[in-house]
N, CA, C and O atoms as a Maestro MAE file, in Angstrom:
{
 s_m_m2io_version
 :::
 2.0.0
}

f_m_ct {
 s_m_title
 :::
 protein
 m_atom[284] {
  # First column is atom index #
  i_m_mmod_type
  r_m_x_coord
  r_m_y_coord
  r_m_z_coord
  i_m_residue_number
  s_m_chain_name
  s_m_pdb_residue_name
  s_m_pdb_atom_name
  i_m_atomic_number
  :::
  1 25 -7.920 -91.484 16.400 1 A "MET " " N  " 7
  2 3 -6.633 -91.016 16.861 1 A "MET " " CA " 6
  3 2 -6.845 -89.916 17.891 1 A "MET " " C  " 6
  4 15 -7.635 -88.999 17.666 1 A "MET " " O  " 8
  5 25 -6.155 -89.998 19.004 2 A "GLY " " N  " 7
  6 3 -6.308 -89.020 20.070 2 A "GLY " " CA " 6
  7 2 -5.316 -87.879 19.958 2 A "GLY " " C  " 6
  8 15 -4.444 -87.860 19.089 2 A "GLY " " O  " 8
  9 25 -5.477 -86.946 20.851 3 A "ALA " " N  " 7
  10 3 -4.575 -85.790 20.897 3 A "ALA " " CA " 6
  11 2 -3.330 -86.133 21.703 3 A "ALA " " C  " 6
  12 15 -3.382 -86.953 22.620 3 A "ALA " " O  " 8
  13 25 -2.237 -85.518 21.365 4 A "LYS " " N  " 7
  14 3 -0.981 -85.710 22.081 4 A "LYS " " CA " 6
  15 2 -1.088 -85.010 23.432 4 A "LYS " " C  " 6
  16 15 -1.526 -83.860 23.486 4 A "LYS " " O  " 8
  17 25 -0.699 -85.674 24.535 5 A "PRO " " N  " 7
  18 3 -0.792 -85.033 25.852 5 A "PRO " " CA " 6
  19 2 0.148 -83.838 25.959 5 A "PRO " " C  " 6
  20 15 1.210 -83.814 25.337 5 A "PRO " " O  " 8
  21 25 -0.250 -82.849 26.753 6 A "SER " " N  " 7
  22 3 0.582 -81.652 26.913 6 A "SER " " CA " 6
  23 2 1.358 -81.660 28.227 6 A "SER " " C  " 6
  24 15 2.191 -80.785 28.466 6 A "SER " " O  " 8
  25 25 1.086 -82.646 29.074 7 A "GLY " " N  " 7
  26 3 1.778 -82.717 30.353 7 A "GLY " " CA " 6
  27 2 2.250 -84.126 30.648 7 A "GLY " " C  " 6
  28 15 1.758 -85.099 30.077 7 A "GLY " " O  " 8
  29 25 3.217 -84.218 31.553 8 A "CYS " " N  " 7
  30 3 3.720 -85.531 31.961 8 A "CYS " " CA " 6
  31 2 4.135 -85.490 33.423 8 A "CYS " " C  " 6
  32 15 4.179 -84.432 34.050 8 A "CYS " " O  " 8
  33 25 4.431 -86.649 33.936 9 A "SER " " N  " 7
  34 3 4.922 -86.781 35.293 9 A "SER " " CA " 6
  35 2 6.218 -87.564 35.211 9 A "SER " " C  " 6
  36 15 6.257 -88.641 34.616 9 A "SER " " O  " 8
  37 25 7.277 -87.034 35.801 10 A "TYR " " N  " 7
  38 3 8.560 -87.721 35.740 10 A "TYR " " CA " 6
  39 2 8.466 -89.041 36.502 10 A "TYR " " C  " 6
  40 15 7.925 -89.074 37.608 10 A "TYR " " O  " 8
  41 25 8.987 -90.138 35.927 11 A "PRO " " N  " 7
  42 3 8.936 -91.430 36.617 11 A "PRO " " CA " 6
  43 2 9.621 -91.362 37.983 11 A "PRO " " C  " 6
  44 15 10.805 -91.039 38.077 11 A "PRO " " O  " 8
  45 25 8.886 -91.660 39.012 12 A "PHE " " N  " 7
  46 3 9.367 -91.594 40.393 12 A "PHE " " CA " 6
  47 2 9.866 -90.193 40.748 12 A "PHE " " C  " 6
  48 15 10.619 -90.022 41.706 12 A "PHE " " O  " 8
  49 25 9.446 -89.197 39.975 13 A "GLY " " N  " 7
  50 3 9.837 -87.820 40.239 13 A "GLY " " CA " 6
  51 2 11.258 -87.487 39.837 13 A "GLY " " C  " 6
  52 15 11.713 -86.362 40.043 13 A "GLY " " O  " 8
  53 25 11.966 -88.451 39.265 14 A "ALA " " N  " 7
  54 3 13.382 -88.249 38.934 14 A "ALA " " CA " 6
  55 2 13.545 -87.650 37.536 14 A "ALA " " C  " 6
  56 15 12.941 -88.109 36.566 14 A "ALA " " O  " 8
  57 25 14.368 -86.625 37.466 15 A "TYR " " N  " 7
  58 3 14.702 -86.050 36.169 15 A "TYR " " CA " 6
  59 2 16.047 -85.346 36.268 15 A "TYR " " C  " 6
  60 15 16.484 -84.945 37.346 15 A "TYR " " O  " 8
  61 25 16.682 -85.209 35.126 16 A "ASP " " N  " 7
  62 3 17.964 -84.518 35.049 16 A "ASP " " CA " 6
  63 2 17.974 -83.709 33.753 16 A "ASP " " C  " 6
  64 15 16.942 -83.579 33.094 16 A "ASP " " O  " 8
  65 25 19.113 -83.178 33.393 17 A "ALA " " N  " 7
  66 3 19.196 -82.334 32.195 17 A "ALA " " CA " 6
  67 2 18.789 -83.104 30.934 17 A "ALA " " C  " 6
  68 15 18.144 -82.548 30.045 17 A "ALA " " O  " 8
  69 25 19.163 -84.375 30.861 18 A "THR " " N  " 7
  70 3 18.811 -85.183 29.686 18 A "THR " " CA " 6
  71 2 17.304 -85.395 29.618 18 A "THR " " C  " 6
  72 15 16.697 -85.217 28.561 18 A "THR " " O  " 8
  73 25 16.699 -85.775 30.738 19 A "THR " " N  " 7
  74 3 15.250 -85.984 30.791 19 A "THR " " CA " 6
  75 2 14.514 -84.707 30.429 19 A "THR " " C  " 6
  76 15 13.566 -84.727 29.645 19 A "THR " " O  " 8
  77 25 14.951 -83.604 30.999 20 A "LEU " " N  " 7
  78 3 14.326 -82.311 30.734 20 A "LEU " " CA " 6
  79 2 14.411 -81.971 29.247 20 A "LEU " " C  " 6
  80 15 13.455 -81.453 28.668 20 A "LEU " " O  " 8
  81 25 15.551 -82.261 28.636 21 A "SER " " N  " 7
  82 3 15.738 -82.009 27.212 21 A "SER " " CA " 6
  83 2 14.755 -82.826 26.372 21 A "SER " " C  " 6
  84 15 14.177 -82.309 25.415 21 A "SER " " O  " 8
  85 25 14.566 -84.090 26.724 22 A "VAL " " N  " 7
  86 3 13.635 -84.956 25.994 22 A "VAL " " CA " 6
  87 2 12.204 -84.463 26.166 22 A "VAL " " C  " 6
  88 15 11.440 -84.425 25.201 22 A "VAL " " O  " 8
  89 25 11.838 -84.087 27.387 23 A "VAL " " N  " 7
  90 3 10.489 -83.589 27.653 23 A "VAL " " CA " 6
  91 2 10.210 -82.338 26.804 23 A "VAL " " C  " 6
  92 15 9.137 -82.202 26.216 23 A "VAL " " O  " 8
  93 25 11.179 -81.442 26.751 24 A "LYS " " N  " 7
  94 3 11.023 -80.227 25.924 24 A "LYS " " CA " 6
  95 2 10.926 -80.588 24.446 24 A "LYS " " C  " 6
  96 15 10.074 -80.070 23.725 24 A "LYS " " O  " 8
  97 25 11.808 -81.483 24.003 25 A "GLU " " N  " 7
  98 3 11.845 -81.888 22.596 25 A "GLU " " CA " 6
  99 2 10.531 -82.531 22.160 25 A "GLU " " C  " 6
  100 15 10.096 -82.351 21.023 25 A "GLU " " O  " 8
  101 25 9.904 -83.277 23.059 26 A "GLU " " N  " 7
  102 3 8.633 -83.938 22.751 26 A "GLU " " CA " 6
  103 2 7.448 -82.982 22.805 26 A "GLU " " C  " 6
  104 15 6.326 -83.362 22.471 26 A "GLU " " O  " 8
  105 25 7.693 -81.746 23.224 27 A "GLY " " N  " 7
  106 3 6.651 -80.729 23.194 27 A "GLY " " CA " 6
  107 2 5.752 -80.647 24.411 27 A "GLY " " C  " 6
  108 15 4.704 -80.003 24.360 27 A "GLY " " O  " 8
  109 25 6.143 -81.294 25.518 28 A "PHE " " N  " 7
  110 3 5.334 -81.178 26.724 28 A "PHE " " CA " 6
  111 2 5.420 -79.753 27.260 28 A "PHE " " C  " 6
  112 15 6.484 -79.134 27.244 28 A "PHE " " O  " 8
  113 25 4.291 -79.244 27.734 29 A "ARG " " N  " 7
  114 3 4.247 -77.873 28.260 29 A "ARG " " CA " 6
  115 2 4.341 -77.832 29.775 29 A "ARG " " C  " 6
  116 15 4.641 -76.785 30.350 29 A "ARG " " O  " 8
  117 25 4.082 -78.976 30.437 30 A "ALA " " N  " 7
  118 3 4.130 -79.029 31.895 30 A "ALA " " CA " 6
  119 2 4.560 -80.426 32.330 30 A "ALA " " C  " 6
  120 15 4.284 -81.416 31.654 30 A "ALA " " O  " 8
  121 25 5.243 -80.483 33.475 31 A "ALA " " N  " 7
  122 3 5.675 -81.777 34.012 31 A "ALA " " CA " 6
  123 2 5.696 -81.719 35.533 31 A "ALA " " C  " 6
  124 15 6.117 -80.724 36.122 31 A "ALA " " O  " 8
  125 25 5.239 -82.793 36.157 32 A "LEU " " N  " 7
  126 3 5.181 -82.882 37.611 32 A "LEU " " CA " 6
  127 2 6.403 -83.585 38.183 32 A "LEU " " C  " 6
  128 15 6.849 -84.612 37.672 32 A "LEU " " O  " 8
  129 25 6.926 -83.012 39.245 33 A "THR " " N  " 7
  130 3 8.022 -83.619 39.991 33 A "THR " " CA " 6
  131 2 7.436 -84.217 41.265 33 A "THR " " C  " 6
  132 15 6.220 -84.197 41.457 33 A "THR " " O  " 8
  133 25 8.287 -84.747 42.132 34 A "LEU " " N  " 7
  134 3 7.835 -85.177 43.451 34 A "LEU " " CA " 6
  135 2 8.240 -84.171 44.517 34 A "LEU " " C  " 6
  136 15 8.126 -84.443 45.712 34 A "LEU " " O  " 8
  137 25 8.714 -83.003 44.082 35 A "LYS " " N  " 7
  138 3 9.058 -81.945 45.038 35 A "LYS " " CA " 6
  139 2 7.775 -81.488 45.708 35 A "LYS " " C  " 6
  140 15 6.761 -81.266 45.046 35 A "LYS " " O  " 8
  141 25 7.824 -81.350 47.023 36 A "ARG " " N  " 7
  142 3 6.637 -80.912 47.769 36 A "ARG " " CA " 6
  143 2 6.534 -79.398 47.746 36 A "ARG " " C  " 6
  144 15 7.540 -78.688 47.754 36 A "ARG " " O  " 8
  145 25 5.307 -78.922 47.719 37 A "GLY " " N  " 7
  146 3 5.092 -77.493 47.812 37 A "GLY " " CA " 6
  147 2 3.988 -77.009 46.907 37 A "GLY " " C  " 6
  148 15 3.367 -77.771 46.167 37 A "GLY " " O  " 8
  149 25 3.767 -75.715 46.994 38 A "VAL " " N  " 7
  150 3 2.735 -75.042 46.213 38 A "VAL " " CA " 6
  151 2 3.419 -74.300 45.079 38 A "VAL " " C  " 6
  152 15 4.483 -73.710 45.266 38 A "VAL " " O  " 8
  153 25 2.817 -74.329 43.924 39 A "ASN " " N  " 7
  154 3 3.345 -73.619 42.768 39 A "ASN " " CA " 6
  155 2 2.768 -72.211 42.759 39 A "ASN " " C  " 6
  156 15 1.770 -71.939 42.093 39 A "ASN " " O  " 8
  157 25 3.411 -71.322 43.509 40 A "ASP " " N  " 7
  158 3 2.901 -69.958 43.576 40 A "ASP " " CA " 6
  159 2 3.717 -69.066 42.639 40 A "ASP " " C  " 6
  160 15 4.770 -69.456 42.134 40 A "ASP " " O  " 8
  161 25 3.209 -67.888 42.432 41 A "GLY " " N  " 7
  162 3 3.889 -66.978 41.504 41 A "GLY " " CA " 6
  163 2 3.797 -67.532 40.095 41 A "GLY " " C  " 6
  164 15 2.740 -67.994 39.664 41 A "GLY " " O  " 8
  165 25 4.900 -67.484 39.390 42 A "GLU " " N  " 7
  166 3 4.953 -68.041 38.042 42 A "GLU " " CA " 6
  167 2 5.949 -69.192 38.036 42 A "GLU " " C  " 6
  168 15 7.124 -68.994 37.730 42 A "GLU " " O  " 8
  169 25 5.485 -70.403 38.373 43 A "PRO " " N  " 7
  170 3 6.401 -71.533 38.464 43 A "PRO " " CA " 6
  171 2 6.898 -71.977 37.093 43 A "PRO " " C  " 6
  172 15 6.227 -71.768 36.083 43 A "PRO " " O  " 8
  173 25 8.055 -72.580 37.066 44 A "GLU " " N  " 7
  174 3 8.578 -73.183 35.847 44 A "GLU " " CA " 6
  175 2 7.690 -74.386 35.550 44 A "GLU " " C  " 6
  176 15 7.619 -75.309 36.362 44 A "GLU " " O  " 8
  177 25 7.028 -74.395 34.431 45 A "ALA " " N  " 7
  178 3 6.015 -75.402 34.117 45 A "ALA " " CA " 6
  179 2 6.571 -76.824 34.002 45 A "ALA " " C  " 6
  180 15 5.812 -77.785 34.127 45 A "ALA " " O  " 8
  181 25 7.861 -76.977 33.768 46 A "LEU " " N  " 7
  182 3 8.436 -78.315 33.658 46 A "LEU " " CA " 6
  183 2 9.040 -78.792 34.973 46 A "LEU " " C  " 6
  184 15 9.722 -79.816 35.018 46 A "LEU " " O  " 8
  185 25 8.781 -78.032 36.057 47 A "HIS " " N  " 7
  186 3 9.291 -78.381 37.390 47 A "HIS " " CA " 6
  187 2 8.190 -78.210 38.444 47 A "HIS " " C  " 6
  188 15 8.455 -77.712 39.537 47 A "HIS " " O  " 8
  189 25 6.974 -78.615 38.126 48 A "LEU " " N  " 7
  190 3 5.852 -78.371 39.021 48 A "LEU " " CA " 6
  191 2 5.934 -79.216 40.288 48 A "LEU " " C  " 6
  192 15 6.276 -80.398 40.250 48 A "LEU " " O  " 8
  193 25 5.610 -78.579 41.407 49 A "ARG " " N  " 7
  194 3 5.596 -79.236 42.717 49 A "ARG " " CA " 6
  195 2 4.217 -79.841 42.968 49 A "ARG " " C  " 6
  196 15 3.268 -79.562 42.236 49 A "ARG " " O  " 8
  197 25 4.114 -80.670 44.006 50 A "ARG " " N  " 7
  198 3 2.828 -81.259 44.390 50 A "ARG " " CA " 6
  199 2 2.671 -81.240 45.900 50 A "ARG " " C  " 6
  200 15 3.634 -81.073 46.648 50 A "ARG " " O  " 8
  201 25 1.454 -81.414 46.315 51 A "LEU " " N  " 7
  202 3 1.160 -81.597 47.737 51 A "LEU " " CA " 6
  203 2 0.714 -83.036 47.943 51 A "LEU " " C  " 6
  204 15 -0.030 -83.577 47.125 51 A "LEU " " O  " 8
  205 25 1.160 -83.662 49.029 52 A "PRO " " N  " 7
  206 3 0.719 -85.028 49.281 52 A "PRO " " CA " 6
  207 2 -0.767 -85.050 49.627 52 A "PRO " " C  " 6
  208 15 -1.290 -84.112 50.229 52 A "PRO " " O  " 8
  209 25 -1.430 -86.119 49.244 53 A "LEU " " N  " 7
  210 3 -2.838 -86.257 49.588 53 A "LEU " " CA " 6
  211 2 -2.932 -86.848 50.988 53 A "LEU " " C  " 6
  212 15 -2.685 -88.035 51.202 53 A "LEU " " O  " 8
  213 25 -3.291 -85.996 51.925 54 A "THR " " N  " 7
  214 3 -3.450 -86.413 53.315 54 A "THR " " CA " 6
  215 2 -4.876 -86.123 53.742 54 A "THR " " C  " 6
  216 15 -5.619 -85.444 53.033 54 A "THR " " O  " 8
  217 25 -5.248 -86.629 54.879 55 A "ALA " " N  " 7
  218 3 -6.595 -86.380 55.390 55 A "ALA " " CA " 6
  219 2 -6.841 -84.879 55.550 55 A "ALA " " C  " 6
  220 15 -7.926 -84.399 55.223 55 A "ALA " " O  " 8
  221 25 -5.859 -84.135 56.044 56 A "ASN " " N  " 7
  222 3 -6.032 -82.689 56.226 56 A "ASN " " CA " 6
  223 2 -6.169 -81.966 54.897 56 A "ASN " " C  " 6
  224 15 -6.982 -81.050 54.775 56 A "ASN " " O  " 8
  225 25 -5.392 -82.358 53.906 57 A "LEU " " N  " 7
  226 3 -5.483 -81.707 52.605 57 A "LEU " " CA " 6
  227 2 -6.863 -81.928 52.005 57 A "LEU " " C  " 6
  228 15 -7.463 -81.000 51.462 57 A "LEU " " O  " 8
  229 25 -7.366 -83.150 52.100 58 A "LEU " " N  " 7
  230 3 -8.697 -83.429 51.564 58 A "LEU " " CA " 6
  231 2 -9.766 -82.631 52.299 58 A "LEU " " C  " 6
  232 15 -10.693 -82.110 51.679 58 A "LEU " " O  " 8
  233 25 -9.638 -82.535 53.615 59 A "LYS " " N  " 7
  234 3 -10.596 -81.767 54.423 59 A "LYS " " CA " 6
  235 2 -10.529 -80.289 54.026 59 A "LYS " " C  " 6
  236 15 -11.565 -79.656 53.819 59 A "LYS " " O  " 8
  237 25 -9.325 -79.743 53.920 60 A "ASP " " N  " 7
  238 3 -9.158 -78.334 53.558 60 A "ASP " " CA " 6
  239 2 -9.698 -78.059 52.163 60 A "ASP " " C  " 6
  240 15 -10.318 -77.021 51.932 60 A "ASP " " O  " 8
  241 25 -9.473 -78.972 51.239 61 A "THR " " N  " 7
  242 3 -9.966 -78.805 49.869 61 A "THR " " CA " 6
  243 2 -11.486 -78.789 49.861 61 A "THR " " C  " 6
  244 15 -12.097 -77.972 49.172 61 A "THR " " O  " 8
  245 25 -12.097 -79.684 50.621 62 A "LEU " " N  " 7
  246 3 -13.559 -79.720 50.703 62 A "LEU " " CA " 6
  247 2 -14.105 -78.411 51.259 62 A "LEU " " C  " 6
  248 15 -15.114 -77.905 50.769 62 A "LEU " " O  " 8
  249 25 -13.454 -77.861 52.272 63 A "THR " " N  " 7
  250 3 -13.865 -76.582 52.852 63 A "THR " " CA " 6
  251 2 -13.788 -75.465 51.811 63 A "THR " " C  " 6
  252 15 -14.694 -74.638 51.714 63 A "THR " " O  " 8
  253 25 -12.708 -75.443 51.039 64 A "ILE " " N  " 7
  254 3 -12.541 -74.418 49.995 64 A "ILE " " CA " 6
  255 2 -13.620 -74.564 48.930 64 A "ILE " " C  " 6
  256 15 -14.228 -73.577 48.516 64 A "ILE " " O  " 8
  257 25 -13.858 -75.799 48.487 65 A "VAL " " N  " 7
  258 3 -14.872 -76.030 47.453 65 A "VAL " " CA " 6
  259 2 -16.258 -75.621 47.944 65 A "VAL " " C  " 6
  260 15 -17.021 -74.995 47.208 65 A "VAL " " O  " 8
  261 25 -16.579 -75.974 49.182 66 A "LYS " " N  " 7
  262 3 -17.889 -75.594 49.748 66 A "LYS " " CA " 6
  263 2 -18.029 -74.077 49.834 66 A "LYS " " C  " 6
  264 15 -19.106 -73.543 49.568 66 A "LYS " " O  " 8
  265 25 -16.957 -73.376 50.199 67 A "SER " " N  " 7
  266 3 -17.049 -71.918 50.302 67 A "SER " " CA " 6
  267 2 -17.242 -71.261 48.929 67 A "SER " " C  " 6
  268 15 -17.899 -70.226 48.814 67 A "SER " " O  " 8
  269 25 -16.667 -71.870 47.902 68 A "LEU " " N  " 7
  270 3 -16.831 -71.321 46.542 68 A "LEU " " CA " 6
  271 2 -18.225 -71.571 46.004 68 A "LEU " " C  " 6
  272 15 -18.734 -70.792 45.198 68 A "LEU " " O  " 8
  273 25 -18.848 -72.661 46.450 69 A "ALA " " N  " 7
  274 3 -20.183 -73.018 45.970 69 A "ALA " " CA " 6
  275 2 -21.283 -72.258 46.706 69 A "ALA " " C  " 6
  276 15 -22.421 -72.212 46.239 69 A "ALA " " O  " 8
  277 25 -20.954 -71.662 47.850 70 A "ALA " " N  " 7
  278 3 -21.975 -70.953 48.635 70 A "ALA " " CA " 6
  279 2 -22.446 -69.710 47.881 70 A "ALA " " C  " 6
  280 15 -21.654 -69.034 47.225 70 A "ALA " " O  " 8
  281 25 -23.758 -69.414 47.983 71 A "PRO " " N  " 7
  282 3 -24.303 -68.215 47.283 71 A "PRO " " CA " 6
  283 2 -23.811 -66.916 47.856 71 A "PRO " " C  " 6
  284 15 -24.183 -65.847 47.372 71 A "PRO " " O  " 8
  :::
 }
 m_bond[283] {
  # First column is bond index #
  i_m_from
  i_m_to
  i_m_order
  :::
  1 1 2 1
  2 2 3 1
  3 3 4 2
  4 3 5 1
  5 5 6 1
  6 6 7 1
  7 7 8 2
  8 7 9 1
  9 9 10 1
  10 10 11 1
  11 11 12 2
  12 11 13 1
  13 13 14 1
  14 14 15 1
  15 15 16 2
  16 15 17 1
  17 17 18 1
  18 18 19 1
  19 19 20 2
  20 19 21 1
  21 21 22 1
  22 22 23 1
  23 23 24 2
  24 23 25 1
  25 25 26 1
  26 26 27 1
  27 27 28 2
  28 27 29 1
  29 29 30 1
  30 30 31 1
  31 31 32 2
  32 31 33 1
  33 33 34 1
  34 34 35 1
  35 35 36 2
  36 35 37 1
  37 37 38 1
  38 38 39 1
  39 39 40 2
  40 39 41 1
  41 41 42 1
  42 42 43 1
  43 43 44 2
  44 43 45 1
  45 45 46 1
  46 46 47 1
  47 47 48 2
  48 47 49 1
  49 49 50 1
  50 50 51 1
  51 51 52 2
  52 51 53 1
  53 53 54 1
  54 54 55 1
  55 55 56 2
  56 55 57 1
  57 57 58 1
  58 58 59 1
  59 59 60 2
  60 59 61 1
  61 61 62 1
  62 62 63 1
  63 63 64 2
  64 63 65 1
  65 65 66 1
  66 66 67 1
  67 67 68 2
  68 67 69 1
  69 69 70 1
  70 70 71 1
  71 71 72 2
  72 71 73 1
  73 73 74 1
  74 74 75 1
  75 75 76 2
  76 75 77 1
  77 77 78 1
  78 78 79 1
  79 79 80 2
  80 79 81 1
  81 81 82 1
  82 82 83 1
  83 83 84 2
  84 83 85 1
  85 85 86 1
  86 86 87 1
  87 87 88 2
  88 87 89 1
  89 89 90 1
  90 90 91 1
  91 91 92 2
  92 91 93 1
  93 93 94 1
  94 94 95 1
  95 95 96 2
  96 95 97 1
  97 97 98 1
  98 98 99 1
  99 99 100 2
  100 99 101 1
  101 101 102 1
  102 102 103 1
  103 103 104 2
  104 103 105 1
  105 105 106 1
  106 106 107 1
  107 107 108 2
  108 107 109 1
  109 109 110 1
  110 110 111 1
  111 111 112 2
  112 111 113 1
  113 113 114 1
  114 114 115 1
  115 115 116 2
  116 115 117 1
  117 117 118 1
  118 118 119 1
  119 119 120 2
  120 119 121 1
  121 121 122 1
  122 122 123 1
  123 123 124 2
  124 123 125 1
  125 125 126 1
  126 126 127 1
  127 127 128 2
  128 127 129 1
  129 129 130 1
  130 130 131 1
  131 131 132 2
  132 131 133 1
  133 133 134 1
  134 134 135 1
  135 135 136 2
  136 135 137 1
  137 137 138 1
  138 138 139 1
  139 139 140 2
  140 139 141 1
  141 141 142 1
  142 142 143 1
  143 143 144 2
  144 143 145 1
  145 145 146 1
  146 146 147 1
  147 147 148 2
  148 147 149 1
  149 149 150 1
  150 150 151 1
  151 151 152 2
  152 151 153 1
  153 153 154 1
  154 154 155 1
  155 155 156 2
  156 155 157 1
  157 157 158 1
  158 158 159 1
  159 159 160 2
  160 159 161 1
  161 161 162 1
  162 162 163 1
  163 163 164 2
  164 163 165 1
  165 165 166 1
  166 166 167 1
  167 167 168 2
  168 167 169 1
  169 169 170 1
  170 170 171 1
  171 171 172 2
  172 171 173 1
  173 173 174 1
  174 174 175 1
  175 175 176 2
  176 175 177 1
  177 177 178 1
  178 178 179 1
  179 179 180 2
  180 179 181 1
  181 181 182 1
  182 182 183 1
  183 183 184 2
  184 183 185 1
  185 185 186 1
  186 186 187 1
  187 187 188 2
  188 187 189 1
  189 189 190 1
  190 190 191 1
  191 191 192 2
  192 191 193 1
  193 193 194 1
  194 194 195 1
  195 195 196 2
  196 195 197 1
  197 197 198 1
  198 198 199 1
  199 199 200 2
  200 199 201 1
  201 201 202 1
  202 202 203 1
  203 203 204 2
  204 203 205 1
  205 205 206 1
  206 206 207 1
  207 207 208 2
  208 207 209 1
  209 209 210 1
  210 210 211 1
  211 211 212 2
  212 211 213 1
  213 213 214 1
  214 214 215 1
  215 215 216 2
  216 215 217 1
  217 217 218 1
  218 218 219 1
  219 219 220 2
  220 219 221 1
  221 221 222 1
  222 222 223 1
  223 223 224 2
  224 223 225 1
  225 225 226 1
  226 226 227 1
  227 227 228 2
  228 227 229 1
  229 229 230 1
  230 230 231 1
  231 231 232 2
  232 231 233 1
  233 233 234 1
  234 234 235 1
  235 235 236 2
  236 235 237 1
  237 237 238 1
  238 238 239 1
  239 239 240 2
  240 239 241 1
  241 241 242 1
  242 242 243 1
  243 243 244 2
  244 243 245 1
  245 245 246 1
  246 246 247 1
  247 247 248 2
  248 247 249 1
  249 249 250 1
  250 250 251 1
  251 251 252 2
  252 251 253 1
  253 253 254 1
  254 254 255 1
  255 255 256 2
  256 255 257 1
  257 257 258 1
  258 258 259 1
  259 259 260 2
  260 259 261 1
  261 261 262 1
  262 262 263 1
  263 263 264 2
  264 263 265 1
  265 265 266 1
  266 266 267 1
  267 267 268 2
  268 267 269 1
  269 269 270 1
  270 270 271 1
  271 271 272 2
  272 271 273 1
  273 273 274 1
  274 274 275 1
  275 275 276 2
  276 275 277 1
  277 277 278 1
  278 278 279 1
  279 279 280 2
  280 279 281 1
  281 281 282 1
  282 282 283 1
  283 283 284 2
  :::
 }
}
C-alpha cells in the first residue's frame, strides 16, 4: 500500500469553490493551476502558478543549475 499524495493538479487547470472544497477535504496540501507566473513570497498552496516549458526556460534552468554546481 502506498502513501496518499499530498499534491494535485486541477484537471485542465479549472477549479472553482466546489473543487477547492473537495481538494481541501481530501487533505491535499498543494495544487497546481494553469495560471502563469512565479510563486514568490508566500503563495496560497492550493493556487500554485506554473511557468511554461519553453526553450528559454530550459536554457535558463540549465544555467542556474550549472552555477549552483560550480565550486
